[in-house]
C-alpha positions in Angstrom: 70.1 102.9 117.1 72.6 100.1 117.2 76.1 100.4 115.8 77.5 96.9 115.2 81.3 97.1 114.5 82.9 94.1 112.9 86.6 94.5 113.8 89.5 92.5 112.5 91.6 90.6 115.1 94.6 90.5 112.7 96.3 93.0 114.9 95.6 95.6 117.5 95.8 98.5 115.0 92.3 97.8 113.7 90.9 97.9 117.2 92.8 101.1 118.1 91.5 102.9 114.9 87.9 101.8 115.5 88.1 102.8 119.2 89.2 106.4 118.2 86.3 106.7 115.7 83.7 105.1 118.0 84.8 107.4 120.9 84.1 110.4 118.7 80.8 108.9 117.6 79.7 108.3 121.2 80.4 112.0 121.9 78.2 113.0 119.0 75.4 110.4 119.7 75.7 109.3 123.3 72.3 107.5 123.1 73.4 105.2 120.3 74.3 101.7 121.4 77.8 100.4 120.4 78.5 96.7 119.9 82.0 95.3 119.2 82.0 92.1 117.2 85.5 90.9 117.2 88.0 88.2 118.3 90.3 90.7 119.8 91.1 89.8 123.4 88.9 91.3 126.1 91.9 92.7 127.9 92.8 94.8 124.9 89.2 95.9 124.4 88.9 97.0 128.0 92.0 99.2 127.6 91.4 100.5 124.1 87.7 101.3 124.4 87.7 102.6 128.0 85.7 104.5 129.1 83.2 103.9 126.3 79.9 102.1 127.0 80.2 99.1 124.6 79.0 95.5 124.4 81.2 92.7 123.2 80.1 89.9 120.9 83.1 87.5 120.6 83.1 86.7 116.8 85.9 86.1 114.3 85.0 87.7 111.0 88.3 87.5 109.1 91.8 85.9 109.2 94.0 88.6 107.9 97.5 87.2 107.5 99.0 84.8 110.1 102.4 85.9 111.2 105.5 84.0 112.2 106.5 87.0 114.3 105.9 90.7 114.3 108.0 91.1 111.1 107.2 87.9 109.2 104.1 86.4 107.5 103.0 82.8 107.1 101.1 82.4 103.9 100.6 78.6 104.1 99.1 78.8 107.6 96.9 81.8 106.4 95.4 79.6 103.6 94.5 76.9 106.1 92.9 79.4 108.4 90.9 81.0 105.6 89.4 77.7 104.6 88.6 76.9 108.3 86.9 80.2 108.8 84.9 79.9 105.6 83.3 76.8 107.0 82.5 78.5 110.3 81.0 81.7 108.9 77.5 80.5 107.9 76.6 79.5 111.4 78.0 82.7 112.9 76.2 84.8 110.3 72.9 83.1 111.1 73.4 83.5 114.9 74.5 87.2 114.7 71.7 88.1 112.3 69.1 86.5 114.6 70.6 88.4 117.6 70.5 91.7 115.7 66.9 91.2 114.6 65.9 90.4 118.2 67.2 93.8 119.4 64.3 95.5 117.8 66.1 98.7 116.8 67.7 100.2 113.7 71.2 98.8 112.9 74.2 100.2 111.1 77.2 97.9 110.5 80.8 99.2 110.5 83.6 96.9 109.0 87.3 97.4 109.9 87.8 95.6 107.7 86.4 92.0 107.5 84.8 91.3 104.1 82.2 89.1 105.7 80.7 92.2 107.3 78.9 92.7 104.0 77.1 89.4 104.3 75.9 90.3 107.8 74.7 93.7 106.8 72.8 92.3 103.8 71.3 89.6 106.1 69.7 92.2 108.3 69.1 94.9 105.7 71.5 97.3 107.4 73.8 99.9 105.8 77.5 99.1 105.8 80.3 101.6 106.3 83.9 100.4 105.8 86.6 102.1 107.9 89.9 101.2 106.1 93.4 102.0 104.9 93.5 98.7 102.9 91.4 95.7 102.1 92.5 92.1 102.3 92.2 91.9 98.5 95.3 93.9 98.0 97.1 92.1 100.8 96.3 88.6 99.4 96.9 89.2 95.7 100.7 89.6 95.8 101.0 86.1 97.4 99.7 84.7 94.1 98.4 81.1 93.6 95.4 80.2 95.6 95.3 83.7 97.1 94.1 85.1 93.8 90.7 83.6 94.3 90.5 84.9 97.9 91.5 88.4 96.7 88.7 88.4 94.2 86.2 87.1 96.8 87.2 89.9 99.2 87.0 92.6 96.5 83.5 91.5 95.5 82.3 91.8 99.2 84.0 95.2 99.7 82.1 96.5 96.7 78.8 95.8 98.5 79.3 98.5 101.1 77.5 101.8 101.2 80.4 104.1 102.1 84.2 103.9 102.6 85.8 106.0 105.2 89.3 106.1 103.6 92.0 106.6 106.2 95.3 108.2 105.3 98.5 106.1 104.7 96.2 104.0 102.5 96.7 101.4 99.8 94.5 101.4 96.6 90.9 100.5 97.4 89.1 100.2 94.0 85.8 99.3 95.5 83.6 101.5 93.4 81.5 102.8 96.3 81.1 106.3 97.7 84.1 107.3 99.9 85.0 110.0 102.3 88.7 110.7 102.9 89.5 111.4 106.6 92.6 112.4 108.6 94.6 110.5 111.1 92.5 108.4 113.5 94.6 108.6 116.6 93.2 108.0 120.1 93.6 110.5 122.9 95.7 110.0 126.0 93.6 109.5 129.1 96.0 108.8 132.0 97.9 111.2 134.3 101.3 111.6 132.6 103.1 112.9 135.6 101.9 110.0 137.7 103.1 107.6 135.0 106.5 109.3 134.9 106.9 108.9 138.7 105.6 105.3 138.7 108.0 104.2 136.0 110.9 106.2 137.3 111.5 107.9 134.0 114.0 110.7 133.4 112.5 114.1 133.1 113.9 114.7 129.7 111.6 113.3 127.0 114.4 113.4 124.4 116.1 110.5 126.2 113.0 108.3 126.4 112.0 105.9 123.5 109.1 103.5 123.1 110.2 100.0 121.9 107.0 98.2 120.7 106.1 95.9 117.9 102.3 95.5 118.2 100.2 92.7 119.7 102.6 89.9 118.8 105.7 91.6 120.1 109.2 90.7 119.0 111.7 89.0 121.2 114.8 91.2 121.5 117.9 90.6 123.6 117.6 93.0 126.5 121.4 93.3 126.5 121.0 95.5 123.4 119.5 98.3 125.6 122.9 98.5 127.2 124.3 99.9 123.9 122.2 102.9 124.5 122.7 103.4 128.3 121.8 107.1 128.1 118.3 106.3 126.9 115.4 104.8 128.7 113.2 102.3 126.8 109.5 101.6 127.4 107.3 98.8 126.2 105.2 95.8 127.1 107.9 93.1 126.6 108.6 91.6 130.1 112.2 91.2 129.0 112.8 94.9 129.2 112.8 94.5 133.0 116.2 92.7 132.6 117.9 95.9 131.5 118.7 98.8 133.9 117.3 101.3 131.4 114.2 99.2 130.4 110.7 99.9 131.7 107.8 97.5 131.3 104.5 99.2 130.8 101.5 97.9 132.9 99.2 95.9 130.7 96.5 98.6 131.0 98.8 101.4 129.8 98.8 102.0 126.1 102.0 103.2 124.4 100.0 106.3 123.4 99.8 107.4 127.1 103.7 107.8 127.2 104.2 109.3 123.7 103.9 112.8 125.4 107.1 111.9 127.3 109.0 110.2 124.5 110.9 111.6 121.5 111.2 108.4 119.5 109.4 105.2 118.7 111.1 102.1 117.4 108.5 99.9 115.7 107.4 97.9 112.7 105.1 99.4 110.0 101.7 99.8 111.5 98.9 102.2 110.6 97.7 103.0 114.2 101.2 103.3 115.6 102.0 105.8 112.8 98.8 107.8 113.6 99.5 108.0 117.3 103.2 108.9 116.8 102.4 111.6 114.2 99.7 113.1 116.3 102.1 113.4 119.3 105.1 114.6 117.2 107.2 111.5 118.0 109.9 110.5 115.6 109.6 106.9 114.1 112.5 104.6 113.8 110.9 102.1 111.3 112.1 98.5 111.0 111.7 97.2 107.5 109.2 94.4 107.0 109.0 91.9 104.1 106.1 89.7 103.0 103.2 92.1 103.8 102.0 94.4 101.0 101.1 97.3 103.3 104.6 97.6 104.7 106.3 99.4 101.8 103.2 101.7 101.4 103.5 102.8 105.0 107.3 103.2 104.7 106.8 105.5 101.7 104.1 107.4 103.6 106.3 107.9 106.6 109.0 109.4 104.4 106.4 111.9 103.1 104.6 112.8 106.3 106.6 112.0 109.4 110.0 112.5 111.1 111.8 109.2 110.8 114.9 107.0 110.6 114.8 103.7 108.6 116.3 100.4 110.1 116.8 97.0 108.6 115.9 93.9 110.7 119.6 93.3 110.9 120.1 96.8 112.3 117.4 96.1 114.9 118.8 92.8 116.1 122.4 94.2 116.2 121.3 97.3 118.2 122.1 99.7 115.5 119.1 101.9 116.3 120.4 105.3 115.1 119.3 107.1 118.2 122.4 109.2 118.0 121.3 110.5 114.6 118.9 113.4 113.9 115.5 112.5 112.7 115.0 112.9 108.9 112.3 115.5 108.1 109.3 114.5 105.9 109.4 115.4 102.2 105.7 116.5 102.3 103.2 118.2 104.5 101.8 116.8 107.8 98.5 114.9 107.6 95.3 116.3 109.0 94.5 115.0 112.5 90.7 115.1 112.5 90.1 111.6 111.2 88.2 110.3 114.3 85.8 113.3 114.4 85.2 113.5 110.6 84.7 109.7 110.4 82.1 109.9 113.2 80.3 112.8 111.5 80.2 110.8 108.3 78.6 107.9 110.1 75.9 110.1 111.6 75.2 111.7 108.3 74.6 108.3 106.6 72.4 107.1 109.4 70.3 110.2 109.1 70.1 109.9 105.3 68.7 106.4 105.8 66.3 107.5 108.5 68.0 105.4 111.2 69.3 108.0 113.7 
C-alpha cells in the first residue's frame, strides 16, 4: 500500500500538519509506504518528518499565495505563478502517474491541499483524501478579477475528492463530499528539553521565555527591540536574534515546537500549525494582525474563542509594543480536541479498507 501525499509548499504549516497525521498513520500501519510529493525544501522535510520512513518526490502541485513578507501578499505575482504552473502541470502529471503505475501496488492520494491532486488521483484510479482547514478557492475569491476563475477551477477540483478531513480553525469548505471533522493536528516534541535548555543557556523560568517566529519566510525585526524586554529571553530561527543579549537562535534542525514546553508565550503571525502546536502545549499566543489573506481573520477569531492570547498590530510589533507585561486574555469558548492526528490517520485507514486497498 502506497500513500502519496501531495503537500503544498505555500508555507511550512501544510508540511507540519501532514507530518503529524502521517506519523500517526505510520504507527497504525507501519508496513505502508509513505511518499511526500512536494516542493518544500529537503531540510524542512528532514526535520518535520523525522524519524518517519518516507520517500520524497520533488514536485510543485500548487502556488498558494506569493508573499511580499510574512505579513503581506503579492496578488500580481501570484497570478503570474499560477499561469506558469498551469503550463507545467500536464508533464508533471504524466510523469508522476507513470511512476505510480510502475510501483505495482495500491495507491491512496492525500492532498494538503493542492487542487491538482485530484487530477493525479483520477489519472491512476486512486481514492483521494483532502486534509484541510481551507481551500485555495476561498483564498483566491476575495482578490476578485482574474482570481474568480481560479477560485472556480479550484472548487471544481476539490469536489472530486472522496473524503475531507476537516481540521479545526477552518474556513468554509463547500465541497459537497463526505467529511470527517478532526481535532488539532499538532506534532509531538522529540528532543531532550533539558539538553536544549542547557545548550541555549535559557533561564529556568518558562514564564520569562518567548518564541518569536513568523514561519518559513521569517520577518526582519530590529534586534534592538529585544532590549525593550530585557527580562525576557527570545527564541527563534532569525539569525539577527544573536545580536541581542537576550536573543537565542535555534539550530536549523530544532522546531519551535521542541521549546514550547519551556516557553509561556509565542509572538507570531496567523498560522494554522503554529496555533495547533501552541494550543497543544498551553502556550499563550501574541498574534500580529495580517491583511490581504482571507484565512487570517478566521484564525484570529478562532484564537479569541479557543486560545489564550493578546492581539498586536503590525505597528505594535515593529515598535516593540509586545504586551508581554500584560496578562493573557482567556478564550471565550472551550478548548479544542487534541486528537486530530490520530483520528485523521484512523479515517485514512478506514477508507483504504473500505476500498479494499489496505
